[in-house]
NUKOL-74240 format. One line per field, with one value per residue (C-alpha): residue number from 1; x, y, z. Coordinates in steps of 0.2 Angstrom, whole numbers. Each point is the difference from the previous one (the first is absolute). Example, Ala and Ser with C-alpha at 12.3 -4.5 7.8 and 13.67 -1.06 7.14 Angstrom:
2
resi	1  2 $
c1	62  6 $
c2	-22  17 $
c3	39  -3 $
//
This chain:
977
resi	1  2  3  4  5  6  7  8  9  10  11  12  13  14  15  16  17  18  19  20  21  22  23  24  25  26  27  28  29  30  31  32  33  34  35  36  37  38  39  40  41  42  43  44  45  46  47  48  49  50  51  52  53  54  55  56  57  58  59  60  61  62  63  64  65  66  67  68  69  70  71  72  73  74  75  76  77  78  79  80  81  82  83  84  85  86  87  88  89  90  91  92  93  94  95  96  97  98  99  100  101  102  103  104  105  106  107  108  109  110  111  112  113  114  115  116  117  118  119  120  121  122  123  124  125  126  127  128  129  130  131  132  133  134  135  136  137  138  139  140  141  142  143  144  145  146  147  148  149  150  151  152  153  154  155  156  157  158  159  160  161  162  163  164  165  166  167  168  169  170  171  172  173  174  175  176  177  178  179  180  181  182  183  184  185  186  187  188  189  190  191  192  193  194  195  196  197  198  199  200  201  202  203  204  205  206  207  208  209  210  211  212  213  214  215  216  217  218  219  220  221  222  223  224  225  226  227  228  229  230  231  232  233  234  235  236  237  238  239  240  241  242  243  244  245  246  247  248  249  250  251  252  253  254  255  256  257  258  259  260  261  262  263  264  265  266  267  268  269  270  271  272  273  274  275  276  277  278  279  280  281  282  283  284  285  286  287  288  289  290  291  292  293  294  295  296  297  298  299  300  301  302  303  304  305  306  307  308  309  310  311  312  313  314  315  316  317  318  319  320  321  322  323  324  325  326  327  328  329  330  331  332  333  334  335  336  337  338  339  340  341  342  343  344  345  346  347  348  349  350  351  352  353  354  355  356  357  358  359  360  361  362  363  364  365  366  367  368  369  370  371  372  373  374  375  376  377  378  379  380  381  382  383  384  385  386  387  388  389  390  391  392  393  394  395  396  397  398  399  400  401  402  403  404  405  406  407  408  409  410  411  412  413  414  415  416  417  418  419  420  421  422  423  424  425  426  427  428  429  430  431  432  433  434  435  436  437  438  439  440  441  442  443  444  445  446  447  448  449  450  451  452  453  454  455  456  457  458  459  460  461  462  463  464  465  466  467  468  469  470  471  472  473  474  475  476  477  478  479  480  481  482  483  484  485  486  487  488  489  490  491  492  493  494  495  496  497  498  499  500  501  502  503  504  505  506  507  508  509  510  511  512  513  514  515  516  517  518  519  520  521  522  523  524  525  526  527  528  529  530  531  532  533  534  535  536  537  538  539  540  541  542  543  544  545  546  547  548  549  550  551  552  553  554  555  556  557  558  559  560  561  562  563  564  565  566  567  568  569  570  571  572  573  574  575  576  577  578  579  580  581  582  583  584  585  586  587  588  589  590  591  592  593  594  595  596  597  598  599  600  601  602  603  604  605  606  607  608  609  610  611  612  613  614  615  616  617  618  619  620  621  622  623  624  625  626  627  628  629  630  631  632  633  634  635  636  637  638  639  640  641  642  643  644  645  646  647  648  649  650  651  652  653  654  655  656  657  658  659  660  661  662  663  664  665  666  667  668  669  670  671  672  673  674  675  676  677  678  679  680  681  682  683  684  685  686  687  688  689  690  691  692  693  694  695  696  697  698  699  700  701  702  703  704  705  706  707  708  709  710  711  712  713  714  715  716  717  718  719  720  721  722  723  724  725  726  727  728  729  730  731  732  733  734  735  736  737  738  739  740  741  742  743  744  745  746  747  748  749  750  751  752  753  754  755  756  757  758  759  760  761  762  763  764  765  766  767  768  769  770  771  772  773  774  775  776  777  778  779  780  781  782  783  784  785  786  787  788  789  790  791  792  793  794  795  796  797  798  799  800  801  802  803  804  805  806  807  808  809  810  811  812  813  814  815  816  817  818  819  820  821  822  823  824  825  826  827  828  829  830  831  832  833  834  835  836  837  838  839  840  841  842  843  844  845  846  847  848  849  850  851  852  853  854  855  856  857  858  859  860  861  862  863  864  865  866  867  868  869  870  871  872  873  874  875  876  877  878  879  880  881  882  883  884  885  886  887  888  889  890  891  892  893  894  895  896  897  898  899  900  901  902  903  904  905  906  907  908  909  910  911  912  913  914  915  916  917  918  919  920  921  922  923  924  925  926  927  928  929  930  931  932  933  934  935  936  937  938  939  940  941  942  943  944  945  946  947  948  949  950  951  952  953  954  955  956  957  958  959  960  961  962  963  964  965  966  967  968  969  970  971  972  973  974  975  976  977 $
c1	142  -10  -16  -7  -9  -8  -6  -7  -3  -11  0  -16  -5  8  9  16  16  5  -17  2  18  -8  -13  14  10  -15  -2  18  -2  13  1  -1  18  6  -9  8  17  -2  -7  14  15  16  15  -8  -4  -17  -1  -15  -2  -13  -9  -14  -16  -18  -5  15  1  15  7  11  12  -1  11  -10  -16  6  3  -17  -8  10  -7  -18  1  -9  6  6  -12  -14  7  3  -19  -5  13  0  17  8  10  -3  18  18  9  18  8  15  10  -1  -6  -12  -18  -5  -15  -5  -13  -10  -15  -10  -15  11  10  -13  -17  -16  -2  -10  -3  -8  -17  4  -15  5  18  -5  -11  14  15  -9  9  -3  15  0  4  1  -6  1  -17  -9  -13  -14  9  0  -17  -2  -19  -1  7  -4  17  9  18  8  18  9  18  13  -12  -6  -17  -16  -16  -16  -17  -13  -15  -7  4  -10  2  18  -3  -13  12  13  -13  -4  19  3  -15  7  17  -8  -11  10  18  3  -6  17  6  -17  1  17  -7  -15  12  9  -17  -6  17  -1  -17  7  14  -12  -9  -16  -16  -12  -12  12  -5  5  18  0  -12  11  16  -9  -6  17  12  9  -1  12  5  3  -14  12  12  -15  -6  16  3  -18  -1  -1  -12  -12  -1  0  -19  0  15  -8  -16  10  9  -16  -6  17  2  -17  2  -17  6  15  -11  -11  15  5  -18  -2  17  -4  17  7  14  -8  4  -9  -10  -16  0  -5  -14  -7  16  0  -19  3  15  -10  -15  10  11  -16  7  -12  11  15  -5  0  16  9  -7  14  14  13  14  2  -1  -18  2  15  -10  -14  14  8  -18  -1  19  -1  -17  8  13  -9  17  4  16  -11  -13  14  2  -18  5  17  1  14  12  -8  -17  6  -4  14  9  -5  18  2  -15  1  16  10  0  9  18  6  17  8  -8  -17  -3  -7  14  -2  -5  8  -10  -6  -8  -15  3  -4  5  15  6  9  -15  -11  11  1  -19  -2  12  -10  -16  7  3  -17  -8  9  -6  -18  1  5  -10  -15  3  12  -3  18  6  13  14  -3  11  -4  15  14  -10  -8  -17  -9  11  -3  -19  0  9  -12  -15  8  0  -13  -8  16  3  0  -17  8  8  -16  -10  13  -2  -19  -1  11  -9  -14  3  19  -2  -16  -2  0  13  8  -3  -19  2  10  -12  -15  9  2  -19  -4  11  -8  -17  4  7  -12  -16  -10  7  -17  2  -16  7  16  11  0  11  14  15  -1  11  -9  -17  4  7  -16  -11  10  -3  -19  0  9  -10  -8  16  10  6  -14  13  3  -19  0  14  -9  -16  11  2  -18  0  -12  -8  -14  12  12  -14  -5  18  5  18  11  1  10  -11  -5  10  16  -1  -3  15  11  -5  2  17  5  -9  9  17  -4  -6  17  9  -11  -9  -18  -11  -8  14  -3  -6  -13  12  14  9  9  11  -10  -16  -14  0  -9  -14  -2  -1  -13  -11  1  -5  -15  -5  2  -12  -12  -16  -1  16  7  18  0  4  15  8  -3  8  15  2  -3  14  12  -7  -14  -4  1  -18  -4  -18  7  10  16  7  -2  8  15  3  -1  14  10  -2  3  17  4  -4  11  14  -8  -10  -15  -2  -17  3  13  -11  10  14  13  -4  11  -14  -10  -14  -3  1  -14  -10  1  -5  -15  -5  1  -11  -13  2  -18  -6  11  -6  5  12  8  2  8  12  5  2  12  12  -3  -15  -12  -15  11  13  -12  -8  18  2  -16  5  17  -9  -10  16  13  4  -4  11  8  -8  5  9  -11  -9  3  -12  -17  -15  -17  -2  -15  -9  10  16  -3  2  17  8  18  -1  -14  4  5  -7  -12  -14  0  2  -16  -9  7  -7  -17  -13  0  -15  -7  6  -11  1  12  3  11  8  6  -12  -17  -13  -5  18  2  -8  13  14  -6  0  18  5  -8  11  15  -3  -2  16  10  -6  6  17  4  1  -8  15  -9  6  -11  -7  -6  -18  -8  -16  -1  1  14  8  17  -6  -11  15  10  -13  -1  19  0  -14  9  17  -9  -8  17  8  -14  3  -17  -2  -3  -18  -7  -7  17  3  -11  13  14  -9  1  19  10  11  -14  7  19  10  11  -4  -13  11  13  -14  -5  18  1  -16  8  15  -11  -10  16  6  -17  0  16  11  18  4  17  3  18  4  -9  -15  -10  12  2  -4  -18  -14  -1  18  2  -12  9  16  -7  -7  16  10  -12  -4  6  -10  -16  -15  2  -16  7  15  -12  -9  17  5  -15  6  18  8  8  13  13  -6  0  18  6  -4  13  -5  -7  14  1  -6  14  -2  -2  16  10  -10  3  19  0  -11  13  14  -8  -5  18  7  -14  -7  -18  -12  -8  9  -9  -11  12  14  9  12  12  -13  -14  -15  1  -11  -14  0  -1  -14  -9  3  -7  -16  -2  2  -14  -12  5  -6  16  18  6  17  9  -7  5  18  -1  -5  15  12  -9  -14  -6  0  -19  -4  -19  5  5  16  6  1  10  12  3  2  15  8  -2  8  14  4  -9  11  -7  -11  -14  1  0  -15  -9  4  -7  -16  -2  2  -13  -12  5  -17  -6  13  -2  7  12  6  3  9  12  3  5  10  10  4  -8  -13  2  -16 $
c2	-379  -13  5  -18  1  17  -3  14  16  12  19  10  13  17  -7  8  -9  0  -7  -14  -4  -1  -13  -10  1  -7  -14  -5  2  14  18  14  5  -18  1  17  -6  -15  11  13  -11  5  -11  -2  19  7  13  9  19  8  -4  -13  6  -7  13  -2  -5  -8  3  -14  -1  -13  -13  1  -1  -17  -7  5  -8  -16  0  2  -10  13  7  18  7  -6  8  16  1  -3  10  19  3  -15  9  18  3  -8  4  1  -10  2  -14  4  -15  -13  0  17  5  17  3  16  7  15  7  11  -15  -14  0  0  -18  -8  -18  -13  -6  -15  -10  3  -4  -17  -4  4  -8  -14  7  13  12  19  9  17  7  16  8  13  10  -10  -16  4  -8  -19  0  -19  -2  18  6  17  -3  13  6  4  6  -10  -16  -12  8  -3  -8  9  -9  10  -10  16  12  -6  18  -3  -16  9  15  -13  -6  18  4  -15  5  18  -6  -11  13  16  2  14  -11  -3  18  6  -12  7  18  -7  -8  16  9  -12  0  19  -2  -14  11  14  0  -11  10  -7  -5  -13  -17  -12  1  -2  -15  -8  2  -9  -14  -4  4  -16  -6  9  13  18  11  14  -12  -8  16  4  -18  -3  17  -8  -13  12  13  -13  1  19  0  -11  11  16  -9  -4  18  7  -12  4  13  7  7  7  10  5  7  10  7  5  9  9  -4  10  -8  -4  9  -12  -16  8  7  -18  -4  -14  -10  2  -5  -15  -6  3  -9  -15  -1  1  15  15  12  -3  13  14  -6  0  16  11  -11  10  -14  -18  -14  2  19  -4  -12  14  13  -12  -3  18  2  -14  3  9  -14  -17  -9  -15  8  14  -13  -8  16  -3  -16  5  -1  11  -6  12  -8  -18  -11  -1  -18  -10  -4  19  0  -17  -2  -16  -12  7  -6  -3  2  -14  8  -2  19  6  6  18  2  13  15  -4  13  -5  -3  15  12  11  7  14  4  0  13  11  -1  6  14  6  -2  11  14  -3  2  16  7  -5  8  16  0  -12  -11  -11  6  5  4  -13  13  7  -3  2  7  -10  -16  -3  -4  4  -13  -13  2  -1  -16  -7  5  -8  -17  3  -17  -9  10  -12  1  7  14  4  0  12  12  -1  4  15  7  -11  7  -3  -11  8  -5  19  13  7  17  -3  -6  16  11  -8  3  18  1  -9  12  15  -7  -2  18  9  -10  -9  1  4  -8  7  17  -3  -3  18  -2  -9  6  0  -16  -10  5  -5  -17  -3  5  -12  -14  4  -1  -17  -7  -14  -7  2  -15  -4  3  17  4  -5  12  14  -4  4  17  3  -5  -14  -5  13  14  -5  1  18  6  16  4  11  17  16  15  10  16  -11  -7  18  7  -14  3  19  -2  -10  13  14  -9  -4  18  7  -10  2  16  -6  -15  -2  -10  -14  -15  -11  -14  11  -6  12  -9  -15  10  -1  19  0  -11  11  16  -8  -5  18  7  -11  5  18  -3  -12  5  -16  1  17  5  11  18  0  -15  8  16  -9  -7  17  7  -12  2  11  -10  -17  -3  11  1  -6  -16  -4  -2  18  5  -11  6  18  -3  -8  16  11  -8  1  18  5  12  0  13  -8  4  -4  5  -14  -13  0  -8  9  -12  -15  -12  -3  -8  15  11  -11  1  19  1  -11  11  15  -8  -4  15  6  -17  1  5  16  -9  -9  17  8  -14  2  18  -3  -8  13  -7  14  2  10  -13  -14  10  2  -19  -4  12  -8  -18  5  5  -12  -17  -16  -4  -17  -10  6  -11  -11  8  -6  -13  7  -5  0  18  11  7  16  -9  -12  14  4  -17  4  -16  6  4  18  2  16  -10  -12  15  7  -17  -1  17  -5  -5  -19  -11  -5  -17  -13  1  -13  -8  10  -16  -4  -14  -2  0  -18  -6  7  -15  -11  12  1  -19  -1  14  -9  -15  11  8  -17  -7  15  -1  -18  2  18  4  -2  -7  -16  -13  -2  -16  6  -4  8  -9  -8  18  2  15  -3  2  15  9  -4  7  16  2  -3  13  13  -3  1  17  6  -5  9  16  -2  5  -15  -5  8  -17  -7  12  -13  -13  12  3  -18  -2  14  -12  -10  5  4  6  -15  -19  -7  -15  13  7  -18  -4  17  -5  -17  8  12  -14  -10  15  2  -19  3  -11  4  14  9  4  6  -18  -9  -6  -7  -10  4  -18  2  8  15  2  0  14  10  -3  6  15  5  -3  10  14  14  -5  -1  12  13  -7  -17  7  8  -17  -9  13  -4  -18  5  -1  17  6  -3  -18  -3  7  -14  -13  -4  6  -12  -7  10  -10  -5  10  -9  7  -9  -16  1  2  -16  -8  5  -7  -17  -1  4  -14  -13  5  1  7  -16  -1  -10  10  0  7  15  10  11  1  4  -13  -1  -17  7  17  -8  -12  16  8  -15  1  18  -3  -12  14  13  2  8  -2  13  9  -12  -15  7  2  -18  -6  9  -10  -17  -1  -16  7  -3  -14  -5  -17  -6  8  -17  -6  16  -3  -18  5  11  -14  -11  13  3  -19  -10  -16  -1  -16  10  12  -14  -8  17  3  -17  4  16  -10  -12  15  11  3  6  13  19  7  10  -15  -9  15  0  -18  0  16  -7  -16  -11  -7  -2  0 $
c3	121  -10  -8  0  17  -4  -17  -11  9  -11  3  3  -13  5  15  7  -4  18  5  -13  7  18  -6  -9  17  9  -12  3  19  -1  6  -13  4  -4  -17  -3  4  -12  -14  1  5  -8  6  17  2  -1  -14  7  4  10  17  2  7  0  -14  -11  -18  -9  -18  -7  -15  -14  9  16  -9  -8  17  6  -15  4  18  -5  -16  -10  -16  0  -13  12  15  -10  -4  18  10  -5  7  -7  -14  6  4  -2  16  2  14  12  -8  -19  -9  6  7  8  11  5  14  0  10  1  -10  -11  -8  2  -8  10  8  13  7  -11  5  11  -6  -19  4  8  -15  -12  9  10  16  13  -2  0  -16  -6  -17  -10  1  -10  9  -6  5  19  2  -1  -3  0  18  6  4  -1  -4  11  -3  17  0  9  -1  -12  -2  9  -7  7  0  -9  6  9  -14  -16  -7  -3  -10  -10  -3  -7  -13  -5  -1  -12  -11  -1  -6  -13  -7  1  -6  13  15  7  0  6  15  5  0  10  12  3  2  14  8  2  8  11  7  5  16  -3  3  12  -14  -6  5  -13  2  20  -2  -14  11  15  -11  -8  15  5  18  11  -13  6  -7  -5  -9  -9  -6  -9  -6  -7  -9  -18  6  9  -14  -14  -4  0  -11  -13  0  -2  -15  -8  0  -6  -14  -7  -14  4  16  -8  -12  15  9  -16  -1  18  0  -16  -5  14  10  17  16  11  -2  4  -18  -6  12  -12  2  19  1  -11  11  16  -7  -6  16  11  9  -2  10  -11  -14  13  8  -17  -7  8  -5  -10  -1  -1  -12  -4  -3  -11  -10  -3  -4  -13  -8  -4  -6  -12  -8  -15  -3  -2  -4  9  8  7  6  10  11  6  9  6  19  7  13  13  -2  0  15  12  0  15  3  4  11  9  11  -1  15  15  2  18  7  11  15  -7  -3  -17  -12  -5  -18  -11  -6  -18  -11  -10  -19  -11  14  -2  17  -9  -11  15  9  -15  -1  18  -3  -15  9  14  -14  -7  17  3  -17  3  17  -8  -16  4  -15  -10  -17  -3  -17  -6  -1  17  15  18  8  -8  -2  -18  7  -17  -9  14  0  -19  0  13  -10  -16  9  13  -4  5  16  15  10  16  -10  -10  17  8  -15  -1  18  -2  -16  -9  -17  -1  -15  -8  -19  -5  0  15  -8  1  18  5  -8  9  17  -5  -4  17  10  -9  4  19  0  -10  0  -14  -17  -9  -17  -6  2  -9  16  4  16  -9  -10  -19  -2  14  -6  -18  6  11  -15  -11  12  -1  -18  1  14  -8  -7  16  11  13  14  -8  0  18  5  -10  11  15  -6  -5  -18  -4  -16  1  5  -14  -12  6  1  -9  -6  11  -9  3  4  -15  7  3  -18  -7  9  -6  -18  2  6  -15  -12  8  -2  -18  -4  8  -13  -16  4  -2  3  -18  -7  13  -11  7  3  7  16  11  13  -2  3  -13  -2  -17  7  15  -10  -11  15  7  -17  -1  17  -5  -14  8  9  10  10  -4  5  16  -4  12  -10  -16  6  6  -17  -8  11  -9  -17  -4  -16  8  -5  -15  -7  -17  -4  8  -17  -4  16  -2  -18  7  13  -14  -11  15  4  -19  -1  14  -7  -17  -10  -7  -18  -7  -17  -2  8  16  -9  11  14  3  4  -16  10  11  -16  -8  15  1  -18  3  15  -11  -13  13  11  -1  7  16  17  8  12  -14  -10  16  2  -19  3  14  -13  -13  -10  -1  -12  -12  0  -3  -15  -7  1  -9  -14  -1  -1  -16  -10  7  -8  9  15  5  14  17  13  11  14  18  7  4  9  -9  -7  2  -15  3  0  -15  -12  7  -3  -7  -9  -11  -19  -4  -17  -1  -8  15  11  -6  2  18  3  -6  13  3  0  17  6  9  19  7  16  12  4  -17  -3  -8  14  -5  3  18  9  -7  4  18  1  -6  12  15  -4  -2  17  8  -8  5  18  0  -9  2  -18  -18  -9  -3  -13  -16  6  17  4  15  5  -17  -8  -13  10  -8  -18  4  8  -15  -12  11  -1  -19  -3  11  -9  -17  5  5  -16  -10  10  9  18  13  2  16  6  2  15  10  -4  5  16  4  -5  -7  -9  -8  -18  2  -15  2  -1  12  4  8  10  6  5  10  10  3  7  11  7  3  11  9  4  10  -12  -2  -12  -3  -18  4  8  -15  11  -7  -10  -19  -4  6  -10  11  2  -19  -2  14  -9  -17  9  8  -16  -11  13  -10  -15  10  0  14  7  0  10  12  3  2  13  10  2  4  -17  -3  -12  12  2  -19  -1  11  -13  -13  -17  -12  -12  -16  -15  -12  -16  -16  -7  14  -4  -18  3  10  -14  -13  11  2  -19  -4  10  -4  -16  5  13  7  17  14  11  15  -10  8  -10  10  14  -12  0  -19  -1  10  -10  -17  6  6  -17  -9  11  -3  -19  0  7  -13  -17  -6  7  12  -3  12  -9  -17  7  6  -17  -7  12  -3  -13  9  18  1  -12  -3  7  17  6  5  -18  -4  14  -5  -18  5  10  -15  -11  12  2  -14  4  18  2  7  -15  -13  9  0  -19  -4  9  -10  -16  5  4  -15  -6  17  2  -2  -17  11  9  -17  -6  15  -1  -19  1  15  -10  13  -12  -19  -10 $
//
């Protein structure tokens, strides 16, 4: 072919390469196949792969592109700028070398394209010839000539006049303005296109009038209405897609979405009414907000869901998730929805088409979903819900794991699968825990069987655990998810009912019987109830606190302890509530036990007793015998301390020399005046004894709560915050920086713990007002670290949430924070406090479980480390090995580095560090260890080039060196001064 007749043929901007070749063929009065044969000819053979269709595109290699450039008389760099697919691929041909062409088709491999505007093409080329161009969404409209450039598979496209649809042209202007002003305009339009496509695929409501009118206005003459509804999908919904994109791209509406959801993950679109109202108003469809309110799936719901997810992560990578359109939400390609032209056989009958699955659909996955859905339907029929724990199976099928996987990716589930699950159980993907949902069903079933729940009366008809759960929901009602509040309304708990709710308590008689059983068991072991300290626990039951409450009730006139309850405790221990201080009673039992089998000798100061503390106490009681009550004297008589014996003890005290201090007494509560004089820790000197026997000055009346009356309101305020925090979190192990409603609750609890521990260190009894904190949380001030207690509550909440928990199987994994704490608890089980062991037993960590863990590796003794250090120093002459040095399996480098770090923190060297100094005086020099290591290398091989260069640098900086460094260099002969 000669190019003289055709002249220069320019390419349209964005034109398909095959469209350009078609126009070249028309200029040469040839067919497209002739041009393809000429461009890809190799020795008379056509080096072309693929099939030629009206909607195909072609990729050419370098040699073929040279031939095309020669045909059109246009330089290749100009064609590369005009034709997007010009250099997109270098295809390989059938015949090795030579020009190659590859024909391709389909929306998966060819970018979106459409017909070029006929009027624009004629004005550009001077000829009326069809052309095809790659088109972005905003380029589908030719506003000058009022055309929609429609892509149609299996054809060259269709230009649709827009004379009767001015709103489409106006939408194109708004679309271009959005792309110019907003950097997220393009991805926002893709999301909006998916949103309008989801509306398009649903049955149109009868109020919808714009789309049917637009279909009639643009349908070509003679076109089938059903076929046109599928083909013109993007054209008809384009104005609505632009409007939705403008709303979604506005940051103000993203903030409104966060504000209206209160940072809760949405369950349905009705939770963001402002966004729905804005869309309905801008689209001119007032009914749309009501129609979208119940939507729980789809691209618009996914966008709102992502808004909440990324609010705490403003990074660009997280923002990209907001505009990601999952494959299940993308519009179906028209080539899947519009069949190709019918092929006919020789007899004229239509040729049957093979069944073709839609793209993105897996027949195997669909069958698996239907099988799983059948199991879910059977489970729902039996239990009435799908709140299945993750680890549960239904029969032999892991239904819990299947539903958990679906919930994890619920925004990516295909629409028909989400609809099937929603029809079966609306809350299958609720944004709260399945444990909450199961407990709600339990409460609903209880209400249907037993009547109203009566929150104001403390849920009297429910069991204890269910009642406590319901009360907890009432205390958290303002912070619950709106859908959770709606579900609670179904069982009679609305906002007023939640505000008036009372906690579910056990009956007073039941609580007393539980405490009495523990008291009886304790007395069978210890013989009395006086030795129970206030913080004492018996089988994880706060027995000391319970007995304290009973004693206060016995002495109180407001709510006195019933006589039958007092008698029941008296049957266990007649002196469970003596009229004198508990300290006196505890010391009495100590002295009684010490006097068993011994003859009390008052003339020797009861020195024959093995318990010196009990002997001192008996001596003090003898000194103050006349001040004791009749009951106390009778008790002393029972162990042999009569009036004559007490008189003999006093006579002995006047003549006996001073005695050494006694052993510390057991922990006591706040003693009464009668018991204060009997403190065994008191001095034994006779002058101090007389002073102790003298009447004491009366004290100022003090608050019975351990506070000055003017401090009580502040304590009540803090106590109210503590109760609210415990109702919300289930404990008082709050970190130091915790604030509850702007009140520094964490610091207040820390100060209370410190004061309680200081009183214990000073030998003082606990402050009575702290019983109110113990009533809220018995473990508010444990004898171990509060961090341990917080980790314990995390493990308990983990179990109550239905999460996997199996310490023996290392679940959670030791690499996690919770798993690491469980590992330490198991490895240190034998060293833990007995009450810590009781707490661990409650969550399934027993001594047997702990024994299954391998023992922690025994730390290597320093003697072994020093042996390895001597061996290394004997071989190398120093102790400056690299940090990764291992000597006979021992990490010597790391150990020495750790010893250097410890030496920096000590004011004097430890014995181990002294031994290291004997091995190498410069094992821990005051300069960098790297200098010392280089020094030893230079000393070992001074002729090495690196060593000579290093020594020269030391000479140049001699005045800057440490005196010890100068000494080492001169004594080694490396530097001559």
